[in-house]
C-alpha positions as CSV (number, residue, x, y, z in Angstrom):
1,X,91.8,89.1,97.3
2,X,89.3,86.3,97.1
3,X,89.7,82.6,97.4
4,X,88.5,79.6,95.4
5,X,87.6,76.6,97.5
6,X,86.7,73.1,96.4
7,X,85.1,70.4,98.5
8,X,86.3,66.9,97.3
9,X,83.3,64.7,98.3
10,X,85.0,61.4,97.8
11,X,84.1,57.7,98.3
12,X,87.1,56.4,100.2
13,X,88.0,52.9,101.4
14,X,88.5,52.1,105.0
15,X,92.0,50.9,105.7
16,X,93.3,51.6,102.2
17,X,95.7,54.4,103.2
18,X,97.7,54.1,100.0
19,X,94.6,54.2,97.7
20,X,93.1,57.1,99.7
21,X,96.3,59.0,99.4
22,X,96.3,58.4,95.7
23,X,92.9,60.1,95.5
24,X,94.2,63.1,97.5
25,X,97.2,63.5,95.2
26,X,95.1,63.2,92.1
27,X,92.4,65.6,93.3
28,X,95.1,68.1,94.4
29,X,96.6,68.1,90.9
30,X,93.3,68.6,89.2
31,X,92.2,71.3,91.6
32,X,95.5,73.2,91.2
33,X,95.0,73.1,87.4
34,X,91.5,74.6,87.9
35,X,92.8,77.5,89.9
36,X,91.5,76.2,93.3
37,X,93.3,77.7,96.3
38,X,91.9,75.5,99.1
39,X,90.9,71.9,98.7
40,X,88.8,70.3,101.5
41,X,88.5,66.5,102.1
42,X,86.2,64.6,104.5
43,X,87.0,63.4,108.0
44,X,89.7,60.8,108.4
45,X,90.5,61.1,104.7
46,X,93.5,58.8,104.8
47,X,92.0,55.9,106.8
48,X,88.4,56.1,105.7
49,X,85.6,56.1,108.3
50,X,85.1,54.4,110.6
51,X,88.4,52.6,110.8
52,X,87.3,51.0,114.2
53,X,90.0,48.7,115.7
54,X,92.3,49.2,112.8
55,X,93.3,52.3,114.8
56,X,94.7,49.9,117.4
57,X,97.3,48.6,114.9
58,X,100.6,50.5,114.9
59,X,101.0,49.6,111.2
60,X,98.0,51.7,110.3
61,X,99.5,54.8,111.9
62,X,102.8,54.1,110.2
63,X,101.0,54.0,106.8
64,X,99.3,57.3,107.6
65,X,102.7,58.9,108.3
66,X,104.1,57.7,105.0
67,X,101.0,58.9,103.2
68,X,101.4,62.4,104.7
69,X,105.0,62.5,103.7
70,X,104.0,61.7,100.1
71,X,101.2,64.3,100.1
72,X,103.6,67.0,101.5
73,X,106.0,66.2,98.7
74,X,103.6,66.0,95.8
75,X,100.8,68.5,96.6
76,X,102.5,71.9,96.2
77,X,100.9,75.0,94.9
78,X,97.6,74.4,96.7
79,X,96.5,74.3,100.3
80,X,94.8,71.1,101.5
81,X,92.5,70.3,104.5
82,X,92.3,66.6,105.2
83,X,91.6,64.3,108.1
84,X,93.7,61.6,109.6
85,X,94.6,60.0,113.0
86,X,97.5,61.6,114.8
87,X,99.6,60.0,117.6
88,X,100.8,62.9,119.8
89,X,101.4,63.7,123.5
90,X,98.3,62.6,125.3
91,X,97.2,59.9,123.0
92,X,95.6,59.4,119.6
93,X,93.6,62.3,118.1
94,X,91.2,62.7,115.2
95,X,92.6,65.7,113.4
96,X,92.0,68.0,110.5
97,X,95.4,68.8,109.1
98,X,96.4,71.7,106.8
99,X,99.1,71.0,104.2
100,X,100.7,73.8,102.3
101,X,103.9,73.8,100.1
102,X,105.5,70.7,101.7
103,X,104.6,71.4,105.3
104,X,101.8,70.6,107.7
105,X,101.1,74.1,108.9
106,X,98.4,73.3,111.4
107,X,96.5,70.4,113.0
108,X,93.1,70.7,114.7
109,X,92.1,67.9,117.1
110,X,88.4,67.1,117.2
111,X,87.0,68.2,120.5
112,X,83.6,66.4,120.8
113,X,83.9,62.6,120.3
114,X,80.5,61.0,119.6
115,X,79.9,57.9,121.6
116,X,76.3,57.1,120.8
117,X,74.3,55.4,118.1
118,X,76.8,54.0,115.6
119,X,79.7,56.1,116.9
120,X,82.4,54.8,119.3
121,X,85.1,57.4,119.1
122,X,86.0,57.5,122.8
123,X,87.2,53.9,122.4
124,X,90.1,55.2,120.2
125,X,90.6,59.0,120.4
126,X,91.4,61.6,123.0
127,X,89.5,64.9,122.7
128,X,91.2,68.2,121.7
129,X,90.6,71.4,123.5
130,X,91.7,74.4,121.5
131,X,90.6,76.1,118.3
132,X,92.8,76.5,115.2
133,X,92.5,79.5,112.9
134,X,94.9,79.9,110.0
135,X,95.7,82.8,107.6
136,X,95.1,81.9,104.0
137,X,95.2,84.5,101.2
138,X,94.3,87.2,103.7
139,X,91.4,85.2,105.2
140,X,91.3,83.7,108.7
141,X,89.9,80.2,108.4
142,X,88.8,78.2,111.4
143,X,88.6,74.4,111.4
144,X,86.4,71.8,113.1
145,X,85.6,68.2,112.7
146,X,82.1,66.6,112.4
147,X,80.5,66.5,115.8
148,X,82.1,69.8,116.8
149,X,79.6,71.7,114.6
150,X,76.7,70.1,116.6
151,X,78.1,71.6,119.8
152,X,78.2,75.3,120.6
153,X,81.8,75.7,122.0
154,X,84.0,74.9,119.0
155,X,82.3,77.4,116.7
156,X,82.3,80.1,119.4
157,X,86.0,79.4,120.1
158,X,86.9,79.7,116.4
159,X,85.0,83.0,116.1
160,X,86.6,84.4,119.2
161,X,90.0,83.4,117.8
162,X,89.3,85.6,114.7
163,X,87.9,83.1,112.2
164,X,86.1,84.7,109.2
165,X,84.9,81.3,107.8
166,X,84.6,77.9,109.3
167,X,85.6,74.7,107.5
168,X,84.0,71.6,109.0
169,X,85.1,68.2,107.7
170,X,82.7,65.2,108.3
171,X,81.9,61.6,108.1
172,X,78.2,61.9,108.8
173,X,76.1,58.8,108.0
174,X,72.7,58.8,106.4
175,X,69.4,58.2,108.1
176,X,66.0,59.3,107.0
177,X,65.8,63.1,107.4
178,X,69.5,63.6,108.2
179,X,70.2,66.0,105.4
180,X,67.6,68.4,106.6
181,X,68.8,68.1,110.2
182,X,72.4,68.9,109.2
183,X,71.5,71.9,107.1
184,X,69.2,73.4,109.7
185,X,71.9,72.9,112.4
186,X,74.7,74.4,110.4
187,X,72.5,77.3,109.2
188,X,71.7,78.1,112.8
189,X,75.5,78.0,113.8
190,X,76.3,80.2,110.8
191,X,73.6,82.8,111.6
192,X,74.3,82.8,115.3
193,X,77.9,83.7,114.8
194,X,77.6,85.5,111.4
195,X,80.2,83.2,109.9
196,X,80.1,81.2,106.7
197,X,80.4,77.4,107.1
198,X,81.9,75.0,104.6
199,X,80.5,71.5,105.4
200,X,82.4,68.8,103.6
201,X,81.0,65.3,104.0
202,X,82.1,61.7,103.1
203,X,80.1,59.7,100.5
204,X,79.9,55.9,100.1
205,X,78.9,52.6,101.8
206,X,80.9,51.1,104.7
207,X,79.5,47.9,106.0
208,X,76.0,48.8,107.3
209,X,76.7,52.6,107.2
210,X,76.0,54.8,104.2
211,X,77.5,58.2,103.9
212,X,75.3,60.3,101.6
213,X,77.7,63.2,100.8
214,X,75.3,66.2,100.4
215,X,78.1,68.6,101.3
216,X,77.1,72.3,101.3
217,X,78.1,75.9,102.0
218,X,76.1,78.3,104.3
219,X,76.7,82.0,104.3
220,X,76.9,84.1,107.5
221,X,73.1,84.6,107.4
222,X,72.4,80.9,107.4
223,X,71.4,80.6,103.8
224,X,72.5,77.5,101.9
225,X,74.2,78.8,98.8
226,X,75.9,75.7,97.4
227,X,75.1,72.0,97.6
228,X,76.9,68.9,96.3
229,X,75.3,65.8,95.0
230,X,73.7,63.2,97.2
231,X,74.9,59.5,97.2
232,X,77.6,60.1,94.7
233,X,81.1,61.6,94.5
234,X,81.2,65.3,93.6
235,X,83.5,68.3,93.4
236,X,81.8,71.4,94.8
237,X,83.8,74.5,93.8
238,X,82.9,78.1,94.9
239,X,84.5,81.5,95.4
240,X,84.8,83.6,98.5
241,X,84.9,87.4,98.4
242,X,87.5,89.5,100.1
243,X,85.6,89.3,103.4
244,X,85.3,85.5,103.3
245,X,81.7,85.4,102.1
246,X,80.6,82.7,99.6
247,X,79.8,84.1,96.2
248,X,76.8,83.1,94.1
249,X,74.7,79.9,94.5
250,X,73.9,76.7,92.7
251,X,70.5,76.7,91.0
252,X,68.8,74.4,93.4
253,X,69.8,76.5,96.4
254,X,67.3,79.3,96.2
255,X,65.9,78.6,99.7
256,X,67.7,79.1,103.1
257,X,67.2,75.5,104.2
258,X,66.7,72.1,102.6
259,X,63.0,71.2,102.5
260,X,62.9,67.5,103.3
261,X,59.4,67.2,101.8
262,X,60.9,68.3,98.5
263,X,63.0,65.1,98.3
264,X,60.7,62.1,98.8
265,X,61.7,59.8,101.7
266,X,61.4,56.9,99.3
267,X,63.9,58.5,96.9
268,X,66.5,59.1,99.7
269,X,66.1,55.6,101.2
270,X,66.2,53.9,97.8
271,X,69.4,55.9,97.0
272,X,71.0,54.8,100.3
273,X,70.1,51.1,99.6
274,X,71.6,51.2,96.1
275,X,74.8,52.9,97.3
276,X,75.1,50.5,100.3
277,X,74.7,47.4,98.1
278,X,77.1,48.7,95.4
279,X,79.9,49.5,97.8
280,X,79.5,46.4,100.0
281,X,79.7,44.1,96.9
282,X,82.5,46.0,95.1
283,X,84.7,46.9,98.0
284,X,84.6,43.4,99.3
285,X,85.6,41.9,95.9
286,X,82.5,40.0,94.9
287,X,81.8,39.5,91.2
288,X,78.1,40.2,91.7
289,X,75.0,39.1,93.6
290,X,72.6,36.2,93.7
291,X,69.2,36.1,95.5
292,X,66.1,34.0,95.9
293,X,63.0,35.2,94.1
294,X,59.8,34.2,95.7
295,X,57.3,36.3,93.8
296,X,56.8,38.5,97.0
297,X,57.5,42.1,97.4
298,X,60.6,41.8,99.6
299,X,62.6,39.8,97.0
300,X,61.2,42.0,94.2
301,X,62.5,45.2,95.9
302,X,65.8,43.6,96.7
303,X,66.2,42.5,93.1
304,X,65.5,46.0,91.8
305,X,68.0,47.5,94.3
306,X,70.7,44.9,93.3
307,X,70.3,45.6,89.6
308,X,70.3,49.4,90.0
309,X,73.5,49.0,92.2
310,X,75.4,46.4,90.1
311,X,73.8,46.1,86.7
312,X,71.7,43.3,85.4
313,X,74.6,41.2,84.2
314,X,76.0,41.0,87.7
315,X,72.8,39.8,89.3
316,X,71.2,36.3,89.3
317,X,67.8,35.3,90.6
318,X,66.8,31.8,91.6
319,X,63.2,30.6,92.0
320,X,62.9,27.6,94.4
321,X,59.3,26.5,94.5
322,X,57.9,23.8,96.9
323,X,54.6,22.0,97.0
324,X,53.1,25.1,98.6
325,X,54.3,27.6,96.0
326,X,51.5,29.0,93.8
327,X,52.0,29.3,90.0
328,X,51.2,33.0,90.4
329,X,54.3,33.4,92.6
330,X,56.6,31.8,89.9
331,X,55.0,33.8,87.2
332,X,55.5,37.1,89.1
333,X,59.1,36.2,89.9
334,X,60.0,35.5,86.3
335,X,58.3,38.7,85.2
336,X,60.4,40.7,87.6
337,X,63.6,39.1,86.4
338,X,62.6,39.7,82.7
339,X,61.7,43.3,83.4
340,X,65.1,44.0,84.9
341,X,67.0,41.9,82.4
342,X,68.2,39.4,85.0
343,X,69.1,35.8,84.4
344,X,66.7,33.6,86.5
345,X,66.6,29.9,86.9
346,X,64.1,27.6,88.7
347,X,65.3,24.9,91.0
348,X,62.6,23.0,92.8
349,X,63.3,22.2,96.5
350,X,60.7,19.4,96.5
351,X,63.2,16.5,96.1
352,X,65.4,17.8,98.9
353,X,62.3,18.5,101.1
354,X,61.0,15.0,100.6
355,X,64.4,13.5,101.4
356,X,64.7,15.5,104.6
357,X,61.2,14.5,105.7
358,X,62.0,10.8,105.0
359,X,65.4,11.0,106.8
360,X,63.7,12.6,109.8
361,X,60.6,10.4,109.9
362,X,62.0,8.1,112.7
363,X,63.0,11.1,114.8
364,X,59.6,12.8,114.3
365,X,57.5,9.7,114.9
366,X,54.4,10.6,116.9
367,X,55.0,14.4,116.6
368,X,52.6,16.6,114.7
369,X,53.8,18.8,111.8
370,X,54.5,22.3,112.9
371,X,56.9,25.2,112.1
372,X,59.8,22.7,111.9
373,X,58.7,21.5,108.5
374,X,58.3,25.1,107.3
375,X,61.9,25.8,108.4
376,X,63.2,22.8,106.6
377,X,62.0,24.3,103.4
378,X,63.7,27.6,104.1
379,X,66.9,25.8,104.9
380,X,66.7,23.8,101.6
381,X,66.6,27.1,99.8
382,X,69.5,28.5,101.9
383,X,71.7,25.5,100.9
384,X,70.9,26.0,97.2
385,X,71.6,29.7,97.2
386,X,74.8,29.4,99.2
387,X,76.0,26.7,96.8
388,X,75.5,29.0,93.8
389,X,77.2,31.9,95.7
390,X,80.2,29.7,96.4
391,X,80.4,28.5,92.8
392,X,80.0,31.8,91.1
393,X,81.7,34.2,93.6
394,X,78.6,36.2,93.8
395,X,77.4,37.3,97.3
396,X,74.1,36.0,98.5
397,X,71.7,38.8,99.3
398,X,69.0,38.0,101.8
399,X,65.6,39.6,101.4
400,X,64.2,39.9,104.9
401,X,62.8,43.2,106.1
402,X,63.0,45.0,109.5
403,X,59.6,43.9,110.6
404,X,60.4,40.3,110.1
405,X,63.8,40.6,111.7
406,X,62.3,42.4,114.7
407,X,59.9,39.6,115.6
408,X,61.9,36.6,114.4
409,X,59.7,35.9,111.4
410,X,62.7,34.4,109.7
411,X,64.6,31.1,109.7
412,X,68.1,30.8,110.9
413,X,70.3,29.1,108.3
414,X,67.4,29.5,105.9
415,X,66.1,32.8,104.5
416,X,68.6,34.5,107.0
417,X,71.5,32.8,105.3
418,X,73.6,35.1,103.2
419,X,76.3,37.8,103.1
420,X,74.4,41.1,103.0
421,X,70.8,42.1,103.8
422,X,69.9,45.2,101.8
423,X,66.4,45.8,103.3
424,X,67.2,44.7,106.9
425,X,66.4,48.1,108.3
426,X,63.3,48.7,106.1
427,X,60.0,48.1,107.7
428,X,57.4,46.2,105.7
429,X,55.1,49.2,105.0
430,X,58.1,51.1,103.7
431,X,59.0,48.1,101.5
432,X,55.7,48.6,99.7
433,X,56.3,52.4,99.4
434,X,59.8,51.8,98.0
435,X,58.5,49.2,95.5
436,X,55.9,51.7,94.2
437,X,58.6,54.4,94.1
438,X,60.8,52.2,92.0
439,X,57.9,51.4,89.7
440,X,57.3,55.2,89.1
441,X,60.9,55.3,87.8
442,X,60.1,52.3,85.5
443,X,57.6,49.5,86.0
444,X,59.6,46.4,87.1
445,X,57.5,44.9,89.9
446,X,54.1,43.4,88.9
447,X,51.1,45.2,90.4
448,X,49.8,41.9,91.7
449,X,52.9,41.6,93.9
450,X,51.9,44.9,95.6
451,X,48.3,44.1,96.2
452,X,48.2,40.4,97.1
453,X,48.4,39.4,100.8
454,X,52.1,38.7,101.8
455,X,52.9,35.0,102.4
456,X,55.9,32.8,103.1
457,X,54.1,30.0,101.3
458,X,55.4,27.3,103.6
459,X,52.1,25.7,104.3
460,X,48.7,25.7,102.5
461,X,46.9,29.0,102.2
462,X,49.4,30.8,104.5
463,X,49.6,34.6,104.9
464,X,51.8,36.6,107.2
465,X,48.8,37.7,109.2
466,X,48.2,34.2,110.3
467,X,51.2,34.7,112.6
468,X,51.5,38.5,112.9
469,X,49.2,41.5,113.4
470,X,48.5,43.6,110.3
471,X,51.7,45.5,109.3
472,X,49.7,48.7,109.8
473,X,49.6,47.8,113.5
474,X,52.9,46.0,113.8
475,X,55.2,48.6,112.2
476,X,54.2,51.5,114.4
477,X,54.6,49.4,117.6
478,X,58.0,48.2,116.4
479,X,59.1,51.8,115.7
480,X,58.0,53.0,119.2
481,X,59.7,50.0,121.0
482,X,62.9,49.8,118.9
483,X,63.7,53.3,117.6
484,X,62.1,55.4,120.4
485,X,62.7,53.1,123.3
486,X,59.2,53.3,124.6
487,X,58.0,50.7,127.1
488,X,54.8,48.6,127.0
489,X,52.7,50.9,129.1
490,X,53.7,54.0,127.1
491,X,52.8,52.2,123.8
492,X,49.5,51.0,125.1
493,X,48.7,54.5,126.2
494,X,48.9,55.5,122.6
495,X,45.8,53.4,121.9
496,X,47.3,50.0,120.9
497,X,46.0,46.7,122.3
498,X,47.8,45.7,125.5
499,X,47.8,42.1,124.5
500,X,49.2,42.8,121.0
501,X,51.9,45.1,122.4
502,X,53.0,42.6,125.0
503,X,53.2,39.9,122.4
504,X,55.2,42.0,120.0
505,X,57.7,43.2,122.5
506,X,58.2,39.7,123.8
507,X,58.9,38.5,120.3
508,X,61.4,41.3,119.8
509,X,63.2,40.5,123.0
510,X,63.2,36.7,122.5
511,X,64.7,36.9,119.0
512,X,67.9,38.9,119.8
513,X,69.8,35.6,119.4
514,X,68.6,35.3,115.8
515,X,69.6,38.9,114.9
516,X,73.1,38.4,116.3
517,X,73.5,35.7,113.6
518,X,72.1,37.8,110.7
519,X,74.2,39.4,108.0
520,X,74.8,43.1,108.0
521,X,72.5,45.4,106.1
522,X,72.1,49.0,105.1
523,X,71.2,51.3,107.9
524,X,68.5,53.9,107.0
525,X,66.9,54.6,110.4
526,X,68.0,56.1,113.7
527,X,68.1,52.7,115.3
528,X,69.0,49.8,113.1
529,X,69.7,46.2,114.3
530,X,73.5,46.0,114.6
531,X,76.0,48.5,116.0
532,X,73.1,50.9,116.7
533,X,71.3,48.6,119.1
534,X,73.4,46.5,121.5
535,X,71.1,44.4,123.6
536,X,72.0,41.3,125.6
537,X,70.8,38.0,124.3
538,X,70.3,36.6,127.8
539,X,68.3,39.1,129.8
540,X,65.7,39.1,132.6
541,X,64.7,42.7,131.8
């Protein structure tokens, strides 16, 4: 007797236990009507992931218990695998529970608790130690949770306990190349132990994290037979034969492993940015987004992402020229807005800038003009944008990229002011690649924006390279220092100028205080600024 399994790759809301339980009940009813025998949900289905310190609140666990009671009562005629926190002897556990005909017939406690990068599970959970294998329609099904599949022991334990197939539930966040890493690892586990693996992943944006979905099924030879959608909800349904082997394959799954080159890096990053912005805005109850349009590539890309995430009617652009803004910049900004169907208005900051200079003239007497006057312009813009955000209920999106954030080429309470930073983890060179990628979909960013020298336009004839090395030099140094933790000597040994490397690394270290005050943004790398990288502000290192 075979078995029909469905992965419910859902976009859940952290803390909304009632709403998440509603999704479970609805999907169970639909799956039962479709003849599904086993319905699999992502890790921590009922709380969403990561619930962080909500787990310290007794009320959350009480809501989970009530939700489980409801699911037991309403989801009969089908077997469910879902995740939730469980308070038991020994502490709090991250479990995969199995519900069948009104009963929880088994609970597997996650054994390997990740405590690196963006993960902090040892703060909340205790580790499990034993496998769980259940009989279902004549098949022996083993369970594991997320990190367990990355370690050898849990899979081996399940196989030794008699499992014919392994179900692994996940909340695995996106970074560039992560999908290929997952599939290669799971394929290796499956082939090592000759056991099919059902990999069910979460999808959706949660603060700076984006979960890309991309659930899949590997057979016992390590071949990927079925794949779910990327960056969107999906229901992946497949059949097992009498021996527990997955039957058939989806059309795109003719190869044994996902070829990362077949899916452009730009496409995956752009998809992550769109999903991250959409969920941050909608899940936090904003009516839309507003952002400043400078005519530069950063704001052009951010505008395109915002429109693709929210729709043109929910996005507003604001041009805020000063005495240093070129007519070309205004023309390009208006062209971007028109191409995307976005309302845009022009509000000059010149009156406010003059007023501030006049007010500060006594305090600045005898002092030469410097970056102070440049920052005043950025802060005038920040005030305008925040006022529009407050008045309209639309979140202010900042447009700074990772290269700028790394070296402090940004103004506190100016261009850093805002509620969310879509391209905060995107280096400048990747910004250009993403802009060209978006134009291949439909031309919305003027070619001139992509070819002219980048400039903040805060003083006459200014370009970024007046203050920074060329991005072709800067970005690789930043990647080595920030994402790979290489020191100055190691970076210089790769052929970079010692003077430039020391200057760049000093700027990164000195500007930690700015980054602590920056809004969250979408994480697309293995080391984003935020929960990924926790450096002291005050340090003599």
